[in-house]
N, C-alpha and C positions, 0 to 999 in steps of 0.2 A: 264855852271855852275853859279848858281846865288849867289850873295852876302847875300841871305836871308837864306842860309843853314848854319848850326851850325857844329862846330868841336870840338872834344876834343883833349887837349894836354895833352898826358901821362906824359910828364916830369914835367910841372907845375901844372896839375889838374884842368887847367882852361878850361872853354868854350868859344870859341870865335865865332863870326859871321862873315863869310867870310874866306877866305884862309889866316890867318896872320902867321901861321907858317909853317916852311918847311915841306915837305912831310913826312920826318922820325919823326917828332914830331907832325903828325896830324892824328886823326882817325875820319872818316866820309866820306862823309857828311850825316848828319841826318837833318830830317826836322824840328825837334822842339828842343829847348834847353832842355827840359827834356829827349829826347833821347839822345842828346850828354852827358849829364849828367851820363847817365847810360851805357855809351859806353863800360866800362870795364866788366859790367855785361852781356852786349849783346855779346860782344866778347867770354865770358867765356860759355855761352849758346852755341854759334855757333861753339866753338871748341869741346864742349863735343859731340853736334850733329856730327860732322865731324869724331871724334874718333870713334863713335859708328858705324857709317856707314864704316869706314875702317876696323873695327872690323869684321863686317860682311862679308865684300869683303875679308878679309884674311882668313875666316872659308870655306876652300876648301873640308872639309871633311876629311875621313881617309887619312893617309900618304900612298903613295905607297909602295909596297911590300919591294922594295929595301932600304926603308928609315927606316923600323920598326926594 
């Protein structure tokens, strides 16, 4: 990992270059400062996409006859 990467600290709202915070206070790495600044939006989009995929996976069709 390079010190040229950026990280977002959700506790402070700060963007840092390099790993300056502990892993539990660090989101990233991101290639640009702008991406790191948008870390919460990126995470929200990824969560929404993952939830949608989970919902599709959970749709097995009709319930078996013994569950109806």
